[in-house]
C-alpha positions as CSV (number, residue, x, y, z in Angstrom):
1,M,0.0,0.0,0.0
2,Q,2.8,2.4,0.9
3,I,4.6,1.5,-2.3
4,T,1.5,2.3,-4.4
5,E,1.1,5.6,-2.6
6,L,4.8,6.5,-3.2
7,H,4.5,5.5,-6.8
8,T,1.4,7.7,-7.2
9,T,3.2,10.7,-5.5
10,E,6.2,10.3,-7.8
11,L,3.9,10.3,-10.8
12,L,2.1,13.4,-9.6
13,I,5.4,15.2,-9.1
14,I,6.6,14.2,-12.5
15,A,3.3,15.2,-14.1
16,T,3.4,18.5,-12.3
17,T,7.0,19.1,-13.3
18,I,6.1,18.4,-16.9
19,I,3.1,20.7,-16.8
20,V,5.2,23.5,-15.2
21,L,7.9,23.0,-17.8
22,L,5.4,23.1,-20.6
23,L,3.8,26.2,-19.2
24,G,7.2,27.8,-18.8
25,L,8.2,26.9,-22.4
26,T,4.9,28.2,-23.6
27,L,5.5,31.5,-21.8
28,V,9.0,31.7,-23.2
29,F,7.8,31.1,-26.7
30,L,5.0,33.6,-26.3
31,F,7.4,36.2,-25.0
32,L,9.8,35.5,-27.9
33,F,6.9,35.7,-30.4
34,I,5.7,39.0,-28.9
35,Q,9.2,40.4,-28.9
36,K,9.6,39.4,-32.6
37,K,6.3,41.0,-33.5
38,K,7.2,44.2,-31.7
39,K,10.6,44.2,-33.5
40,L,8.9,43.7,-36.8
41,H,6.4,46.4,-36.1
42,F,9.2,48.8,-35.0
43,E,11.1,48.0,-38.1
44,E,8.1,48.6,-40.4
45,K,7.4,51.9,-38.6
46,R,11.0,52.9,-38.9
47,K,11.0,51.9,-42.6
48,F,7.8,53.9,-43.2
49,K,9.2,57.0,-41.5
50,E,12.4,56.6,-43.6
51,D,10.4,56.3,-46.8
52,F,8.3,59.3,-45.8
53,N,11.3,61.4,-45.1
54,N,12.9,60.4,-48.4
55,A,9.8,61.3,-50.2
56,L,9.5,64.6,-48.4
57,A,13.1,65.5,-49.3
58,K,12.5,64.4,-52.9
59,S,9.4,66.5,-53.1
60,Q,11.2,69.5,-51.7
61,N,14.0,69.1,-54.3
62,E,11.5,68.7,-57.1
63,I,9.7,71.9,-55.9
64,R,13.0,73.8,-56.1
65,E,13.6,72.4,-59.6
66,R,10.1,73.3,-60.8
67,A,10.5,76.8,-59.3
68,L,13.7,77.3,-61.2
69,E,12.0,76.3,-64.4
70,N,9.2,78.7,-63.6
71,L,11.8,81.4,-63.0
72,S,13.2,81.0,-66.5
73,W,9.7,81.3,-68.0
74,E,9.0,84.4,-65.9
75,I,12.3,86.1,-66.9
76,H,11.9,85.4,-70.5
77,D,8.1,85.9,-71.0
78,N,7.0,88.3,-68.3
79,V,9.6,90.2,-66.3
80,G,11.9,90.5,-69.2
81,Q,9.3,92.0,-71.4
82,L,8.3,94.5,-68.7
83,L,11.9,95.6,-68.2
84,S,12.4,95.9,-71.9
85,V,9.4,98.3,-72.1
86,S,10.8,100.2,-69.2
87,K,14.2,100.5,-70.9
88,M,12.6,101.9,-74.1
89,Q,10.7,104.4,-72.1
90,L,13.8,105.5,-70.2
91,N,15.7,105.9,-73.5
92,V,13.0,108.2,-74.8
93,L,12.9,110.2,-71.6
94,E,16.7,110.4,-71.1
95,S,17.2,113.4,-73.3
96,Q,13.8,115.1,-72.6
97,V,13.2,115.3,-68.9
98,L,10.4,117.9,-69.1
99,E,7.2,118.5,-67.3
100,K,5.2,116.9,-70.0
101,N,7.3,113.7,-69.6
102,K,6.3,113.2,-65.9
103,A,3.4,111.0,-67.0
104,G,5.8,108.8,-68.9
105,I,8.1,108.6,-65.9
106,H,5.2,107.6,-63.7
107,E,4.3,104.9,-66.2
108,V,7.9,103.5,-66.1
109,G,7.6,103.5,-62.3
110,S,4.4,101.5,-62.5
111,L,6.0,99.0,-64.8
112,V,9.0,98.6,-62.5
113,S,6.6,98.2,-59.6
114,K,4.8,95.4,-61.4
115,S,8.1,93.7,-62.1
116,L,9.0,93.8,-58.5
117,Q,5.6,92.4,-57.5
118,D,6.1,89.5,-59.9
119,L,9.6,88.8,-58.6
120,R,8.4,88.8,-55.0
121,A,5.6,86.4,-55.8
122,L,8.1,84.2,-57.6
123,S,10.6,84.2,-54.8
124,K,8.0,82.7,-52.5
125,S,8.1,79.5,-54.6
126,L,11.9,79.2,-54.7
127,N,12.1,77.8,-51.2
128,P,9.8,74.9,-50.1
129,V,9.8,76.3,-46.6
130,A,7.6,79.0,-48.0
131,I,4.8,76.5,-48.5
132,R,4.8,75.9,-44.7
133,N,4.7,79.7,-44.2
134,I,2.0,80.6,-46.7
135,G,0.0,77.4,-46.6
136,L,-1.3,74.9,-49.1
137,I,-4.1,77.1,-50.5
138,Q,-1.9,80.1,-51.2
139,A,0.9,77.9,-52.7
140,I,-1.6,76.4,-55.1
141,K,-3.0,79.9,-55.9
142,L,0.5,81.2,-56.7
143,E,1.0,78.2,-59.0
144,I,-2.2,78.8,-60.9
145,D,-1.6,82.6,-61.1
146,R,1.8,81.9,-62.6
147,Y,0.3,79.9,-65.5
148,N,-2.4,82.5,-66.0
149,R,0.2,85.3,-66.3
150,L,2.1,83.3,-68.8
151,N,-1.1,82.6,-70.8
152,F,-0.4,78.9,-70.8
153,I,-3.9,78.1,-69.5
154,K,-6.9,79.7,-67.8
155,G,-6.8,78.4,-64.3
156,N,-9.4,78.8,-61.5
157,L,-9.2,77.9,-57.8
158,K,-12.3,77.2,-55.7
159,I,-12.3,76.7,-51.9
160,I,-15.4,74.9,-50.5
161,N,-16.0,75.3,-46.7
162,D,-13.7,76.7,-44.1
163,P,-10.0,75.5,-44.5
164,L,-8.8,73.1,-41.8
165,E,-5.3,72.8,-40.4
166,I,-3.0,70.2,-42.1
167,D,0.4,69.0,-41.0
168,S,3.1,71.1,-42.8
169,K,5.0,68.0,-44.0
170,K,1.8,66.6,-45.5
171,E,1.1,69.9,-47.1
172,T,4.5,69.9,-48.8
173,I,3.9,66.5,-50.3
174,L,0.3,67.3,-51.2
175,F,1.4,70.5,-52.9
176,R,4.0,68.6,-54.9
177,I,1.3,66.2,-56.1
178,V,-1.0,69.0,-57.1
179,Q,1.9,70.9,-58.7
180,E,3.0,67.9,-60.8
181,T,-0.6,67.2,-61.8
182,I,-1.1,70.8,-63.1
183,N,2.3,70.7,-64.8
184,N,1.3,67.5,-66.6
185,T,-2.0,69.1,-67.7
186,V,-0.2,72.1,-69.2
187,K,2.4,70.0,-71.0
188,H,0.2,67.1,-72.3
189,A,-3.5,67.8,-72.1
190,K,-3.7,70.6,-74.7
191,A,-6.3,72.2,-72.5
192,S,-7.5,75.8,-72.4
193,E,-9.1,75.7,-69.0
194,L,-8.1,74.2,-65.6
195,N,-10.3,74.1,-62.5
196,V,-9.0,73.2,-59.1
197,S,-11.3,72.8,-56.1
198,L,-10.4,72.1,-52.5
199,E,-13.4,70.9,-50.4
200,F,-12.8,70.7,-46.7
201,K,-15.0,68.3,-44.7
202,N,-15.1,67.2,-41.1
203,D,-12.6,64.4,-41.6
204,S,-11.2,64.8,-45.1
205,L,-9.9,67.2,-47.8
206,D,-11.1,66.5,-51.3
207,I,-9.1,68.0,-54.2
208,K,-10.4,67.9,-57.7
209,I,-8.4,69.0,-60.7
210,T,-10.3,69.1,-64.0
211,D,-9.3,70.2,-67.5
212,N,-11.0,70.4,-70.9
213,G,-8.1,68.8,-72.8
214,I,-7.8,65.9,-75.2
215,G,-8.0,63.3,-72.4
216,F,-6.5,59.8,-72.7
217,D,-7.2,56.1,-72.1
218,V,-6.2,55.5,-68.5
219,N,-5.9,51.8,-69.2
220,K,-3.5,52.3,-72.2
221,H,-1.1,55.0,-71.0
222,D,2.5,54.6,-72.0
223,E,5.3,53.4,-69.7
224,K,6.5,56.9,-68.8
225,S,3.0,58.3,-67.8
226,G,2.3,55.0,-66.0
227,I,5.4,55.4,-63.8
228,G,4.4,59.0,-63.2
229,L,0.9,57.9,-62.1
230,L,2.4,55.2,-59.8
231,N,4.7,57.9,-58.3
232,M,1.8,60.2,-57.5
233,K,-0.2,57.3,-56.0
234,G,2.9,56.3,-53.9
235,R,3.3,59.8,-52.6
236,A,-0.3,60.0,-51.8
237,A,-0.2,56.7,-49.9
238,L,2.6,58.1,-47.7
239,I,0.3,60.7,-46.3
240,K,-2.6,58.3,-46.2
241,A,-4.3,59.9,-49.2
242,T,-5.7,58.5,-52.4
243,Y,-4.9,59.6,-56.0
244,T,-7.2,58.6,-58.8
245,I,-7.7,59.7,-62.4
246,E,-10.8,59.7,-64.6
247,S,-10.3,60.6,-68.3
248,T,-12.2,60.4,-71.5
249,I,-10.7,61.0,-74.9
250,N,-11.6,64.5,-76.2
251,K,-13.6,65.2,-73.1
252,G,-10.9,66.1,-70.6
253,T,-9.4,64.6,-67.4
254,T,-10.3,64.8,-63.7
255,T,-7.9,64.0,-61.0
256,H,-9.2,63.3,-57.4
257,I,-6.9,63.5,-54.4
258,K,-8.5,62.7,-51.0
259,L,-6.7,63.2,-47.7
260,N,-8.1,61.7,-44.5
261,L,-7.6,64.3,-41.9
262,K,-8.3,61.9,-39.0
263,H,-4.9,60.3,-39.6
264,T,-2.6,62.7,-37.8
265,E,0.3,60.3,-37.1
266,I,3.1,59.8,-39.7
């Protein structure tokens, strides 16, 4: 009887030990699994931030490049012409500075003032930091005004509802997307009109860019335009936005950009 009780006790001890060991191993495996998941999550978050910062830097560089290109257009087609007219007026007035010429001098002064205004407006777009200072709406307005002054296209900007605050980094990337979309319209769409609307809602910003150009088949675009579209979609995804295009041949193109304002974390 005592032998049987001893044997039973040993079995209980062994069974208990095995159970404890199994529980311990389970806890260890769970701990290692959780740590691995945390490490993977941290790595994914770090990679996302790295991709975001790279895209932000690339967008800032591209804004500078586009601004320099705009500067060459302004100097050649707008400011250069104004200064040429001013020079001709000054040549005429140089040898005849009389009372009757005061009106002409005033006109030259007006032309120079206009040139300075254009240069000041242009200087705001030379530095991407200016986008943070002037805001998304004003940056888009300056972009549209520039194309209007150069007679490349007739652009209009419409703001629906009261503007809401957007993270400055997101604004930089969002402006770059809008800027490139407008640039593509001017270069390829053969459009005479461009309408841009920004509709602010409680939890989102909807941007619509519409032109009356030749349009294209979105399912049959060439490799270059396909890569450009993927780049725009990729940038939009970084700020948790969507980028879609609707186009009909000979009936124009509409681009939709939607930013979810509930997502504040980058």
